[in-house]
Steps between C-alpha positions, in 0.01 A plus 500: 500500500280199431241531228152385594141523390308772684158366596202699379377572852385830645373576850543300816151470638331188636249470210673325207356594160655306212427539132609281211538707186606477138568859391373466141161378626248786474345411836842489670599833347183650652564339841865605500408867513294444817762318707701795633186711564360202695818471706491874569128490591523197729841601633835323464495432874167315459559311175779317322467501122675227304497488120566168327584486130307219336538420133191417296560278193227657285690829521775373272769750604415455868812297594730762346312787667502322839870426461573867423313619810676237711833616354412851616478365855871415506734718704468845655162663463362178356152519643456858376650411160262206467206723594611753237515220240157368604342843467666560162384163366150547639471845341608358163368146537356484149853529362582162654198292404387312192175570322255226603796349692649360177553758226598855416825700487648332807518169308824630347645623828792341684571468872780756458255738336247463783776552758620809312151649504472448875843652559406806294155548658626451857832678454689197631789287380392140547686292239779378728271418793255335256759225445559438871447158656351682801220623275430145383494376859262778610262433210492131593439587866210728405348232274524235774347734757211577268442135415510394864231759571277399209554815296364459148419850374610855561433705687443271795483650847592337830435630850705353783605205285157407361356575155221754533266504199312802632769725353486620140711738294180691420444600861616825654775544757230576756323171421827311539563673833152400620557138393828494691307593814 
C-alpha cells in the first residue's frame, strides 16, 4: 500500500471554503472550532471545506507544529488524525508559544520535545512520519500555494479561490454561513 498525504478536505459541495491556519495562533484556534459546525450547517453536499496549514514565523515553534500535523496526515486515517492533532494543539496552544514571541519556558524546548507534547496531547505516534520526505514536500506545496494566493496572516479565508476579507475568526458560524450565501 502506498503511503500518501491525506488532504484536509471535507464535503463535496460546489462552494469552496478554504482557510489558512497556524494552530498556535489564538485566532486560528478560535476559527478551527467553527469549521465542522459550519460544514454541518451549510451541508457537505453544498460546501467543500479545505484547511491549509500555514506557518507563521513570529510563532517560533510554528514550523515544528505544522510539520507534526502534516505528519499526522500520512497513511490510513490521516485526515482524521490531523484533525485530532489540530484540535489538541488548539486546545493547548499556549503550551506551544513563546511569551511575547521571544521568551519564556519554551526557549529551552527542543523540536523533539514539542513533537512529544503533540503526540501525548493528540494520542498519536508521529515521530517516524515527522521525518518523512513526503511531509517536507507537502509543507513546501502548502507554502507555495499560500504565497501564490497572497496569504500573509492566519487565519485567511478564501471562497471559490478568492481571498474574502469579510470573514473573521470572531464571527459566528451563522455569520459565516450568511457570508457564504
